[in-house]
C-alpha positions as CSV (number, residue, x, y, z in Angstrom):
1,X,-1.2,61.4,-11.9
2,X,-2.0,62.3,-8.3
3,X,0.3,60.5,-5.9
4,X,-2.1,61.1,-3.0
5,X,-4.9,59.2,-4.9
6,X,-2.9,56.5,-6.7
7,X,-0.9,55.7,-3.5
8,X,2.4,56.1,-5.4
9,X,1.8,53.0,-7.5
10,X,3.9,54.4,-10.4
11,X,6.9,54.5,-8.0
12,X,6.0,50.9,-7.0
13,X,6.3,49.8,-10.6
14,X,9.6,51.6,-11.1
15,X,10.9,49.7,-8.1
16,X,10.4,46.5,-10.1
17,X,12.6,48.0,-12.9
18,X,9.7,49.0,-15.1
19,X,9.4,52.3,-17.0
20,X,6.0,53.9,-16.5
21,X,4.2,55.8,-19.3
22,X,0.8,57.5,-18.8
23,X,-2.0,56.8,-21.3
24,X,-1.9,60.3,-22.8
25,X,1.8,60.0,-23.7
26,X,1.2,57.2,-26.2
27,X,-2.5,57.4,-27.1
28,X,-1.7,59.5,-30.3
29,X,0.3,56.5,-31.6
30,X,-2.7,54.2,-31.8
31,X,-5.8,54.1,-34.1
32,X,-8.9,52.2,-33.1
33,X,-10.9,50.4,-35.8
34,X,-14.5,51.5,-35.3
35,X,-17.2,51.0,-34.2
36,X,-15.9,49.6,-30.9
37,X,-18.4,47.8,-28.7
38,X,-19.0,50.7,-26.3
39,X,-20.6,54.0,-26.9
40,X,-17.3,56.0,-26.7
41,X,-18.4,59.3,-25.1
42,X,-15.6,60.2,-22.7
43,X,-12.3,61.7,-23.9
44,X,-10.2,60.0,-21.2
45,X,-11.7,56.7,-22.1
46,X,-10.9,57.2,-25.8
47,X,-7.3,57.8,-24.9
48,X,-7.3,54.8,-22.7
49,X,-8.6,52.5,-25.5
50,X,-6.0,54.0,-28.0
51,X,-3.2,53.4,-25.4
52,X,-4.4,49.8,-25.1
53,X,-4.3,49.4,-28.9
54,X,-0.7,50.7,-28.9
55,X,0.2,48.2,-26.2
56,X,-1.0,45.3,-28.4
57,X,1.3,46.5,-31.2
58,X,4.5,46.5,-29.1
59,X,6.5,43.6,-27.7
60,X,8.0,45.7,-24.9
61,X,4.8,47.4,-23.7
62,X,2.0,46.2,-21.4
63,X,-0.8,48.0,-19.6
64,X,-2.0,48.3,-16.0
65,X,-5.3,50.1,-15.5
66,X,-6.0,51.9,-12.2
67,X,-9.7,52.3,-11.5
68,X,-11.6,53.9,-8.7
69,X,-13.3,51.3,-6.4
70,X,-17.1,51.5,-7.0
71,X,-16.9,53.6,-10.1
72,X,-19.6,52.3,-12.4
73,X,-18.1,53.9,-15.5
74,X,-14.9,52.0,-15.0
75,X,-17.0,48.8,-15.0
76,X,-17.5,49.6,-18.7
77,X,-14.0,50.7,-19.5
78,X,-12.3,47.8,-17.8
79,X,-14.2,45.3,-20.0
80,X,-13.4,47.2,-23.2
81,X,-9.7,47.5,-22.4
82,X,-9.6,43.9,-21.4
83,X,-11.1,42.9,-24.7
84,X,-8.6,45.0,-26.7
85,X,-5.6,43.5,-24.9
86,X,-6.6,39.9,-24.6
87,X,-7.8,39.6,-28.2
88,X,-4.1,40.3,-29.1
89,X,-2.7,37.9,-26.6
90,X,-1.7,40.5,-24.0
91,X,-2.2,40.1,-20.3
92,X,-4.7,42.6,-18.7
93,X,-4.2,43.8,-15.1
94,X,-6.5,46.2,-13.2
95,X,-5.7,47.7,-9.8
96,X,-8.7,49.0,-7.8
97,X,-7.9,52.2,-5.9
98,X,-9.7,53.3,-2.7
99,X,-8.8,55.3,0.4
100,X,-6.7,52.4,1.8
101,X,-3.0,52.9,1.1
102,X,-1.8,49.4,1.9
103,X,0.0,48.3,-1.3
104,X,0.4,44.6,-0.4
105,X,-2.3,43.5,-2.8
106,X,-1.0,45.8,-5.6
107,X,2.5,44.3,-5.2
108,X,1.1,40.8,-5.5
109,X,-0.8,41.7,-8.7
110,X,2.3,43.3,-10.3
111,X,4.4,40.3,-9.5
112,X,1.8,38.1,-11.0
113,X,1.8,40.2,-14.1
114,X,5.6,40.0,-14.4
115,X,5.5,36.2,-13.9
116,X,2.8,35.9,-16.6
117,X,4.9,38.0,-19.0
118,X,8.0,35.9,-18.3
119,X,6.0,32.7,-19.0
120,X,4.8,34.3,-22.3
121,X,8.4,35.2,-23.3
122,X,9.6,31.7,-22.5
123,X,6.8,30.1,-24.6
124,X,7.6,32.4,-27.5
125,X,11.3,31.6,-27.3
126,X,10.6,27.9,-27.2
127,X,8.3,28.2,-30.2
128,X,11.0,30.0,-32.1
129,X,13.6,27.3,-31.3
130,X,11.2,24.7,-32.7
131,X,10.7,26.7,-35.9
132,X,14.5,27.1,-36.3
133,X,14.9,23.3,-36.3
134,X,12.1,22.7,-38.8
135,X,12.8,22.1,-42.6
136,X,10.3,24.7,-43.4
137,X,12.6,27.3,-41.8
138,X,15.2,26.7,-44.5
139,X,12.8,26.8,-47.4
140,X,13.8,28.9,-50.4
141,X,10.8,31.2,-50.7
142,X,12.0,32.9,-53.8
143,X,12.4,29.6,-55.7
144,X,8.9,28.6,-54.7
145,X,7.4,31.9,-55.9
146,X,9.3,31.6,-59.2
147,X,8.0,28.1,-59.7
148,X,4.4,29.3,-59.1
149,X,4.8,32.1,-61.6
150,X,6.1,29.7,-64.2
151,X,3.1,27.4,-63.7
152,X,0.7,30.4,-64.0
153,X,2.3,31.5,-67.3
154,X,2.0,27.9,-68.7
155,X,-1.8,27.7,-67.9
156,X,-4.7,29.5,-69.6
157,X,-5.1,31.7,-66.5
158,X,-8.8,31.1,-65.9
159,X,-8.6,29.4,-62.5
160,X,-5.8,31.6,-61.2
161,X,-7.5,34.8,-62.4
162,X,-10.7,33.8,-60.6
163,X,-8.7,33.1,-57.4
164,X,-6.9,36.4,-57.6
165,X,-10.2,38.3,-58.1
166,X,-11.7,36.6,-55.1
167,X,-8.7,37.4,-53.0
168,X,-8.7,41.0,-54.0
169,X,-12.4,41.3,-53.2
170,X,-11.9,39.7,-49.8
171,X,-8.9,42.0,-49.1
172,X,-11.0,45.1,-50.0
173,X,-13.8,43.9,-47.7
174,X,-11.5,43.4,-44.8
175,X,-9.9,46.9,-45.2
176,X,-11.7,49.2,-42.8
177,X,-10.9,52.9,-42.8
178,X,-10.0,54.1,-39.3
179,X,-12.2,56.7,-37.8
180,X,-10.6,60.0,-36.9
181,X,-9.8,60.3,-33.2
182,X,-11.2,63.3,-31.4
183,X,-8.1,64.1,-29.3
184,X,-5.5,66.5,-30.9
185,X,-2.2,65.9,-32.6
186,X,-2.7,62.4,-33.8
187,X,0.5,60.8,-35.0
188,X,0.7,60.2,-38.8
189,X,0.3,56.7,-40.2
190,X,4.0,56.6,-41.0
191,X,5.0,57.4,-37.4
192,X,2.5,54.8,-36.1
193,X,3.9,52.2,-38.5
194,X,7.5,52.8,-37.3
195,X,6.4,52.5,-33.7
196,X,4.6,49.2,-34.4
197,X,6.4,45.9,-33.6
198,X,3.7,43.3,-33.8
199,X,0.1,42.9,-35.2
200,X,-2.6,43.8,-32.7
201,X,-6.2,42.5,-33.1
202,X,-8.9,44.7,-34.5
203,X,-11.0,46.7,-32.1
204,X,-14.0,46.8,-34.4
205,X,-17.1,45.1,-32.9
206,X,-19.5,43.7,-35.6
207,X,-23.1,44.8,-35.1
208,X,-26.1,42.8,-36.4
209,X,-28.6,45.1,-38.1
210,X,-32.4,44.8,-37.9
211,X,-33.6,44.9,-41.5
212,X,-36.9,45.3,-43.3
213,X,-36.8,41.6,-44.2
214,X,-36.6,40.7,-40.6
215,X,-39.7,42.8,-39.8
216,X,-41.6,41.2,-42.6
217,X,-40.5,37.7,-41.5
218,X,-42.1,38.4,-38.1
219,X,-38.9,38.4,-35.9
220,X,-39.8,38.3,-32.2
221,X,-38.4,41.5,-30.6
222,X,-37.8,41.2,-26.8
223,X,-38.4,44.3,-24.7
224,X,-37.1,44.4,-21.1
225,X,-39.5,45.6,-18.5
226,X,-39.2,48.9,-16.7
227,X,-42.5,50.5,-15.8
228,X,-45.2,47.7,-15.9
229,X,-48.3,50.0,-16.2
230,X,-46.8,52.2,-19.0
231,X,-45.0,49.5,-20.9
232,X,-48.1,47.3,-21.1
233,X,-49.8,50.1,-22.9
234,X,-46.9,50.9,-25.2
235,X,-46.6,47.3,-26.5
236,X,-50.0,47.6,-28.3
237,X,-48.7,50.5,-30.4
238,X,-45.8,48.6,-31.7
239,X,-47.8,45.5,-32.4
240,X,-50.4,47.6,-34.3
241,X,-47.5,48.9,-36.5
242,X,-46.3,45.4,-37.5
243,X,-43.6,44.7,-34.9
244,X,-43.8,41.4,-33.1
245,X,-42.8,43.0,-29.8
246,X,-42.9,40.9,-26.6
247,X,-42.7,42.5,-23.1
248,X,-40.7,40.5,-20.6
249,X,-42.2,39.8,-17.1
250,X,-42.3,42.6,-14.6
251,X,-41.4,40.4,-11.6
252,X,-38.5,38.1,-12.4
253,X,-36.0,37.3,-9.7
254,X,-34.1,34.9,-11.9
255,X,-33.1,37.9,-14.1
256,X,-30.8,39.2,-11.4
257,X,-28.8,35.9,-11.3
258,X,-28.7,35.9,-15.1
259,X,-27.4,39.5,-15.1
260,X,-24.6,38.7,-12.7
261,X,-23.5,35.8,-14.9
262,X,-23.1,37.9,-18.1
263,X,-22.3,41.5,-16.8
264,X,-19.4,43.0,-14.9
265,X,-20.7,42.9,-11.3
266,X,-19.3,46.4,-10.6
267,X,-21.8,47.9,-13.0
268,X,-25.0,49.5,-11.6
269,X,-28.0,47.4,-10.6
270,X,-30.3,48.5,-13.5
271,X,-27.7,47.4,-16.0
272,X,-27.5,44.0,-14.4
273,X,-31.3,43.6,-14.2
274,X,-32.0,44.7,-17.8
275,X,-29.3,42.5,-19.3
276,X,-30.3,39.6,-17.1
277,X,-34.0,39.9,-18.2
278,X,-32.9,39.6,-21.8
279,X,-30.4,36.8,-21.3
280,X,-32.7,34.7,-19.2
281,X,-35.4,34.9,-21.9
282,X,-32.9,34.3,-24.8
283,X,-31.4,31.2,-23.1
284,X,-34.8,29.8,-21.9
285,X,-35.3,27.9,-25.2
286,X,-38.7,29.6,-25.7
287,X,-37.5,31.5,-28.8
288,X,-36.0,30.7,-32.1
289,X,-32.7,32.6,-31.8
290,X,-32.4,32.8,-35.6
291,X,-35.6,34.9,-35.7
292,X,-35.0,37.0,-32.6
293,X,-34.1,40.6,-31.9
294,X,-33.8,42.8,-28.8
295,X,-34.9,46.4,-28.2
296,X,-33.6,48.7,-25.6
297,X,-33.9,52.4,-24.9
298,X,-30.7,54.5,-25.2
299,X,-30.8,57.9,-23.5
300,X,-27.6,59.3,-25.0
301,X,-26.7,60.9,-21.8
302,X,-23.6,60.5,-19.6
303,X,-25.2,57.9,-17.4
304,X,-24.3,54.2,-17.9
305,X,-27.8,53.7,-19.3
306,X,-26.4,54.8,-22.7
307,X,-24.3,51.7,-22.7
308,X,-27.1,49.2,-21.9
309,X,-26.9,48.3,-25.6
310,X,-23.2,47.4,-25.5
311,X,-23.6,45.3,-22.4
312,X,-26.4,43.3,-24.1
313,X,-24.3,42.8,-27.3
314,X,-21.4,41.6,-25.2
315,X,-23.6,39.1,-23.3
316,X,-25.1,37.8,-26.6
317,X,-21.7,37.4,-28.2
318,X,-20.4,35.5,-25.1
319,X,-23.0,32.7,-25.8
320,X,-22.5,32.7,-29.6
321,X,-25.5,34.8,-30.5
322,X,-23.8,37.9,-31.9
323,X,-26.1,37.6,-35.0
324,X,-29.1,38.7,-32.8
325,X,-29.8,42.4,-33.6
326,X,-30.0,44.8,-30.7
327,X,-32.2,47.8,-31.6
328,X,-31.5,51.1,-30.0
329,X,-34.7,53.1,-29.3
330,X,-33.3,56.6,-29.1
331,X,-34.1,60.1,-30.5
332,X,-30.4,60.9,-30.7
333,X,-27.9,60.0,-33.4
334,X,-25.6,57.6,-31.6
335,X,-24.3,55.8,-34.7
336,X,-27.0,53.1,-34.6
337,X,-28.7,52.0,-37.8
338,X,-31.7,49.6,-38.0
339,X,-33.6,50.1,-41.3
340,X,-36.3,47.7,-40.3
341,X,-37.3,49.7,-37.2
342,X,-38.7,53.2,-37.5
343,X,-40.7,55.4,-35.2
344,X,-43.3,57.3,-37.2
345,X,-45.0,60.6,-36.1
346,X,-48.2,58.6,-35.7
347,X,-46.5,56.1,-33.3
348,X,-45.0,59.0,-31.4
349,X,-48.4,60.6,-30.9
350,X,-49.9,57.3,-29.7
351,X,-47.0,56.8,-27.3
352,X,-47.7,60.2,-25.7
353,X,-51.4,59.2,-25.2
354,X,-50.2,55.8,-23.7
355,X,-47.8,57.5,-21.3
356,X,-50.5,59.8,-20.1
357,X,-52.9,56.9,-19.6
358,X,-50.2,55.1,-17.6
359,X,-49.5,58.1,-15.4
360,X,-53.2,58.8,-14.8
361,X,-54.1,55.1,-14.0
362,X,-51.1,54.9,-11.7
363,X,-52.1,58.1,-9.9
364,X,-55.7,57.2,-9.4
365,X,-55.0,53.6,-8.3
366,X,-52.4,54.5,-5.7
367,X,-54.5,57.4,-4.4
368,X,-57.6,55.2,-3.8
369,X,-56.4,51.7,-3.1
370,X,-55.3,52.3,0.6
371,X,-58.8,53.5,1.5
372,X,-61.2,51.2,-0.5
373,X,-64.3,50.1,1.3
374,X,-64.4,46.8,-0.6
375,X,-61.0,45.1,-0.8
376,X,-59.9,44.7,-4.4
377,X,-62.4,47.2,-5.9
378,X,-59.7,49.7,-6.9
379,X,-57.7,47.0,-8.6
380,X,-60.7,45.8,-10.5
381,X,-61.5,49.3,-11.7
382,X,-57.9,49.7,-12.7
383,X,-57.9,46.4,-14.7
384,X,-61.1,47.5,-16.4
385,X,-59.7,50.8,-17.6
386,X,-56.4,49.2,-18.6
387,X,-58.2,46.8,-20.9
388,X,-60.2,49.7,-22.4
389,X,-57.0,51.8,-23.0
390,X,-55.1,48.9,-24.5
391,X,-58.0,48.2,-26.9
392,X,-58.0,51.9,-27.9
393,X,-54.3,52.0,-28.6
394,X,-54.5,48.7,-30.5
395,X,-56.9,50.2,-33.0
396,X,-55.5,53.7,-33.0
397,X,-56.6,56.4,-30.5
398,X,-58.0,59.8,-31.5
399,X,-57.9,63.0,-29.5
400,X,-61.6,63.2,-28.8
401,X,-61.8,59.6,-27.6
402,X,-58.7,60.2,-25.4
403,X,-60.4,63.3,-23.8
404,X,-63.6,61.4,-23.1
405,X,-61.8,58.4,-21.6
406,X,-59.7,60.5,-19.3
407,X,-62.8,62.2,-17.9
408,X,-64.5,58.8,-17.4
409,X,-61.4,57.4,-15.6
410,X,-61.2,60.3,-13.2
411,X,-65.0,60.2,-12.5
412,X,-65.0,56.5,-11.8
413,X,-62.1,56.7,-9.4
414,X,-63.5,59.9,-7.9
415,X,-66.7,58.1,-7.0
416,X,-65.2,54.8,-5.8
417,X,-66.4,54.1,-2.2
418,X,-63.6,54.9,0.2
419,X,-63.3,55.1,4.0
420,X,-60.9,57.2,6.1
421,X,-59.6,59.0,3.1
422,X,-56.6,61.2,3.9
423,X,-56.0,59.6,7.3
424,X,-52.8,57.7,6.3
425,X,-49.4,59.2,5.8
426,X,-48.5,59.9,2.2
427,X,-45.1,58.4,1.2
428,X,-43.5,59.5,-2.1
429,X,-41.2,57.3,-4.2
430,X,-38.5,59.0,-6.3
431,X,-35.1,57.9,-7.6
432,X,-33.3,56.3,-10.6
433,X,-36.0,55.7,-13.2
434,X,-35.8,51.9,-13.4
435,X,-35.5,51.3,-9.7
436,X,-38.3,53.7,-9.1
437,X,-40.8,51.9,-11.3
438,X,-39.6,48.3,-11.6
439,X,-41.2,46.1,-8.9
440,X,-38.3,43.6,-9.0
441,X,-35.7,46.3,-8.8
442,X,-37.2,48.1,-5.8
443,X,-38.4,44.9,-4.0
444,X,-42.1,45.9,-4.4
445,X,-41.7,49.2,-2.6
446,X,-45.3,50.4,-3.3
447,X,-46.7,47.2,-1.8
448,X,-44.4,47.6,1.2
449,X,-45.7,51.2,1.8
450,X,-49.3,50.2,1.5
451,X,-48.8,47.2,3.7
452,X,-47.4,49.4,6.4
453,X,-50.6,51.5,6.4
454,X,-49.6,54.4,4.1
455,X,-50.5,55.8,0.8
456,X,-47.8,55.7,-2.0
457,X,-47.3,58.7,-4.2
458,X,-45.2,58.0,-7.4
459,X,-44.4,61.0,-9.7
460,X,-45.3,60.2,-13.4
461,X,-43.1,58.8,-16.1
462,X,-43.8,61.4,-18.7
463,X,-42.0,64.0,-16.6
464,X,-38.8,62.2,-17.3
465,X,-39.2,62.7,-21.0
466,X,-40.2,66.4,-20.5
467,X,-37.0,66.8,-18.4
468,X,-34.9,65.5,-21.3
469,X,-36.6,67.8,-23.7
470,X,-36.2,70.8,-21.4
471,X,-32.4,70.2,-21.4
472,X,-32.2,72.3,-24.6
473,X,-33.6,75.3,-22.6
474,X,-31.7,75.1,-19.4
475,X,-28.3,74.1,-20.8
476,X,-27.6,77.2,-23.0
477,X,-24.6,78.0,-20.8
478,X,-23.2,74.6,-21.6
479,X,-23.2,75.2,-25.4
480,X,-26.8,74.4,-26.4
481,X,-27.8,76.6,-29.4
482,X,-30.7,79.0,-29.6
483,X,-32.3,76.8,-32.2
484,X,-32.2,73.9,-29.7
485,X,-33.8,76.1,-27.1
486,X,-36.6,77.1,-29.4
487,X,-37.2,73.5,-30.5
488,X,-37.4,72.4,-26.9
489,X,-39.9,75.1,-26.0
490,X,-42.1,74.2,-29.0
491,X,-42.0,70.5,-28.1
492,X,-43.0,71.2,-24.5
493,X,-45.8,73.5,-25.6
494,X,-47.2,70.8,-27.9
495,X,-47.0,68.1,-25.2
496,X,-48.6,70.5,-22.7
497,X,-51.5,71.0,-25.1
498,X,-51.9,67.2,-25.4
499,X,-51.9,66.9,-21.6
500,X,-54.6,69.5,-21.1
501,X,-57.5,67.0,-20.9
502,X,-55.7,65.2,-18.0
503,X,-54.8,68.4,-16.2
504,X,-58.4,69.7,-16.5
505,X,-60.0,66.4,-15.4
506,X,-57.8,66.1,-12.3
507,X,-58.2,69.8,-11.4
508,X,-62.0,69.4,-11.4
509,X,-61.9,66.2,-9.4
510,X,-62.4,66.0,-5.6
511,X,-59.6,63.5,-4.8
512,X,-56.7,64.2,-7.2
513,X,-54.2,67.0,-8.0
514,X,-53.1,67.9,-11.5
515,X,-49.4,67.4,-12.5
516,X,-47.0,70.2,-11.9
517,X,-45.8,72.2,-14.9
518,X,-42.2,71.3,-16.0
519,X,-41.1,74.9,-15.7
520,X,-42.4,75.1,-12.2
521,X,-40.5,71.8,-11.3
522,X,-37.4,73.4,-12.8
523,X,-37.9,76.4,-10.5
524,X,-38.2,74.2,-7.5
525,X,-34.9,72.5,-8.3
526,X,-33.1,75.7,-9.2
527,X,-33.3,76.9,-5.6
528,X,-31.1,74.0,-4.5
529,X,-28.8,73.0,-7.5
530,X,-28.0,74.0,-11.0
531,X,-30.3,73.0,-13.8
532,X,-27.2,71.9,-15.7
533,X,-27.3,68.7,-13.6
534,X,-28.6,66.4,-16.4
535,X,-26.9,63.1,-15.8
536,X,-29.4,60.3,-15.0
537,X,-32.5,61.8,-13.5
538,X,-30.6,65.1,-13.0
539,X,-32.4,68.0,-11.4
540,X,-35.8,66.4,-11.9
541,X,-35.2,64.1,-9.0
542,X,-34.6,67.0,-6.7
543,X,-37.6,68.8,-8.1
544,X,-39.8,65.8,-7.5
545,X,-38.8,65.7,-3.8
546,X,-39.6,69.4,-3.4
547,X,-43.0,68.9,-5.2
548,X,-43.9,66.0,-2.9
549,X,-43.1,68.0,0.2
550,X,-45.2,71.0,-1.1
551,X,-48.2,68.7,-2.0
552,X,-48.5,67.0,1.3
553,X,-46.2,64.0,0.9
554,X,-43.1,65.0,3.0
555,X,-42.2,61.4,3.6
556,X,-40.0,60.2,0.8
557,X,-38.2,57.0,-0.2
558,X,-35.3,57.9,-2.5
559,X,-34.6,54.7,-4.4
560,X,-31.2,54.4,-6.0
561,X,-28.8,51.7,-7.3
562,X,-25.8,51.2,-5.1
563,X,-23.0,53.6,-6.2
564,X,-25.2,55.4,-8.7
565,X,-23.0,58.5,-9.4
566,X,-25.8,60.9,-10.6
567,X,-28.0,60.0,-7.6
568,X,-25.1,60.8,-5.2
569,X,-25.3,64.4,-6.5
570,X,-29.0,65.0,-7.1
571,X,-30.4,62.6,-4.6
572,X,-28.4,61.9,-1.4
573,X,-26.4,65.2,-1.6
574,X,-29.5,67.4,-1.5
575,X,-31.3,65.6,1.4
576,X,-29.6,67.7,4.1
577,X,-30.5,71.0,2.3
578,X,-34.1,69.8,1.9
579,X,-34.3,69.1,5.6
580,X,-33.0,72.6,6.3
581,X,-35.5,74.3,4.0
582,X,-38.4,72.0,4.9
583,X,-38.2,70.8,8.5
584,X,-41.3,68.6,8.0
585,X,-39.5,66.5,5.3
586,X,-38.8,62.9,6.3
587,X,-36.5,61.4,3.6
588,X,-34.7,58.1,3.5
589,X,-32.2,57.0,0.8
590,X,-32.4,53.3,0.1
591,X,-29.7,51.5,-2.0
592,X,-30.6,48.6,-4.2
593,X,-28.2,46.1,-5.7
594,X,-28.0,42.3,-6.2
595,X,-26.3,41.8,-2.9
596,X,-28.3,44.3,-0.8
597,X,-30.1,42.8,2.2
598,X,-33.9,43.2,1.7
599,X,-34.2,43.2,5.5
600,X,-32.0,46.3,5.8
601,X,-34.0,48.0,3.1
602,X,-37.3,47.2,4.9
603,X,-35.9,48.4,8.2
604,X,-35.0,51.8,6.8
605,X,-38.4,52.2,5.1
606,X,-40.2,51.1,8.2
607,X,-38.2,53.5,10.4
608,X,-39.2,56.4,8.1
609,X,-42.8,55.3,8.1
610,X,-42.9,55.2,11.9
611,X,-41.6,58.8,12.0
612,X,-44.3,59.7,9.4
613,X,-47.1,58.2,11.5
614,X,-45.8,59.9,14.7
615,X,-45.7,63.2,12.8
616,X,-49.3,62.7,11.5
617,X,-50.5,61.8,15.0
618,X,-48.9,64.9,16.4
619,X,-50.6,67.1,13.7
620,X,-53.9,65.5,14.4
621,X,-53.5,66.2,18.2
622,X,-52.6,69.8,17.4
623,X,-55.6,70.1,15.1
624,X,-57.9,68.6,17.8
625,X,-56.6,71.0,20.4
626,X,-57.1,74.0,18.1
627,X,-60.6,72.8,17.3
628,X,-61.4,72.5,21.1
629,X,-60.1,76.0,21.7
630,X,-62.2,77.3,18.8
631,X,-65.3,75.7,20.2
632,X,-64.7,77.0,23.7
633,X,-64.2,80.5,22.3
634,X,-67.4,80.2,20.3
635,X,-69.3,79.0,23.4
636,X,-68.0,81.8,25.5
637,X,-68.8,84.4,22.8
638,X,-72.3,83.1,22.5
639,X,-72.8,83.1,26.3
640,X,-71.5,86.6,26.7
641,X,-73.6,88.0,23.9
642,X,-76.9,87.3,25.8
643,X,-75.6,87.8,29.4
644,X,-76.7,84.3,30.7
645,X,-73.3,83.2,31.7
646,X,-72.3,79.5,31.9
647,X,-75.9,78.3,31.9
648,X,-76.7,79.9,28.6
649,X,-79.0,77.6,26.5
650,X,-77.4,79.0,23.3
651,X,-74.0,77.7,24.4
652,X,-75.5,74.3,25.2
653,X,-77.2,74.2,21.9
654,X,-73.9,75.1,20.2
655,X,-72.1,72.3,22.0
656,X,-74.8,69.9,21.0
657,X,-74.5,71.0,17.4
658,X,-70.7,70.4,17.4
659,X,-71.2,66.9,19.0
660,X,-73.8,66.0,16.4
661,X,-71.5,67.3,13.6
662,X,-68.7,65.1,14.9
663,X,-70.9,62.0,14.8
664,X,-72.0,62.8,11.3
665,X,-68.4,63.3,10.2
666,X,-67.4,59.9,11.7
667,X,-70.3,58.2,10.0
668,X,-69.2,59.7,6.7
């Protein structure tokens, strides 16, 4: 509606002799058959789909969609609108809007649309002319019907009755009650019927359901990779509970190409990568597609991650595999039903243990590996404890065993022989959750950091789930109930109790720091932005950057998918304020997408690391100068106390003591 933003495209359309209607002027005249393919969570988009439905039911109405260049949400809506229109034989046109006001391309698209509509009208007219000259067009329908009725009366009625019953049952099965629309003043069915000129196609998208029988039959359930350490542990929990879950590879560059083939390329990088992982596996021929299912997490938030499931279903349908069930792993009611897949309280408890093991092993490995005396020793110790933890989860883990194992893991990594510990710059990695943890998505950022002579610090995965739970507390002003707040506080208290063995073991160690409390993280973030920022990683991303700065890792790589809308707010947008509050901070934002140059990413990271090394060298020089001043002061104080002056043997002894102490420190 804003002429400054839409570059007066409505006026351009009227110059072609077209009347222009906005979507909200006709949306009340259309009713969508549900469920549609997407998770329909935005009011504007709901009106847009309804308007597209109205356009399919009119001969004199077509739709042109304006979308913002680089808007990831529009990558979802454009696909859905296109499906609604093209399924009914309508022509779909989308015009991408950016700051450039040159309308030459828009004029070409509009002329192309008008030409296509004229071709359609000519084809319909030609078809009607053919029908008019056909003998069938002059057929007396009433006479045919009367003849059929006479035949039915003359027969015993058995066959006809059976046919009539089957037709009635089929008709009843095809009748789908329309779901009530959420926008106000919906037109009555009578008004909608009068407005209707032609039959539009149904908008209902059939969903395959994962049943108990499928579980018993041993269906293979494909799980896309996200965080390799954590997911390797979680897999054993599902397998122990009777699910034939298979985790896809953590490093798979072919998945990107597969994703680009089946997903709208304007969508965010994680969506392309996740869908690509699944489609590459499904189309590989390694699996029986008649005994196959897919599982994907569904956050339920406003981020595009909620619609991973719809992207996967669309990709499967495009290759004729719409019968493959896609299971939504979510703790929110988003209209998904899979009777054959249930998360029990016991599974949830084991998952909490697994996530804690994953965070602990990741922390201890990244802390020690850059300083190991024997190359590969940290990885070998990590592999040993991974196998131990997986075996425990496979047979069912108890609290006492978990506590004992955590203590042993910390002790083993605490005593691993290291050299030069703490002499390398510490570089934190934060960002969008999949790009932050997935080695293919972030182009092995942890390996890059360690290869450049630094220590990688990656905040844990369990904090993301705590952030989601804490939303019930910090979003009271957005309509969350008191009951929701109390439930969130209780859940956080229970999880904090379960995390106590890890916190205590790390606190008592010599090399590691315990995780920061979620309430303290929220306090860090609240100094910079509102805790109502909950899209994507929300305020947690900002809080993690503050935590890293406060704990000795001011050098930070903020990983994000190109055009990730939440990260623009809670990632890039806060960097300037962080630099103002913490002058020592050294933060670089790195965009990742299928077309991003890895060389450019490496250059940005290397530039940040060079600054980190220079800052560390400067600090060491300052510390050395301060140490020299202290020694000189001590020497002078010792000399003046006995009155011997510069030739004081006490001062010489003190200097010798400092020199020997330095040698011992270097040996250590």
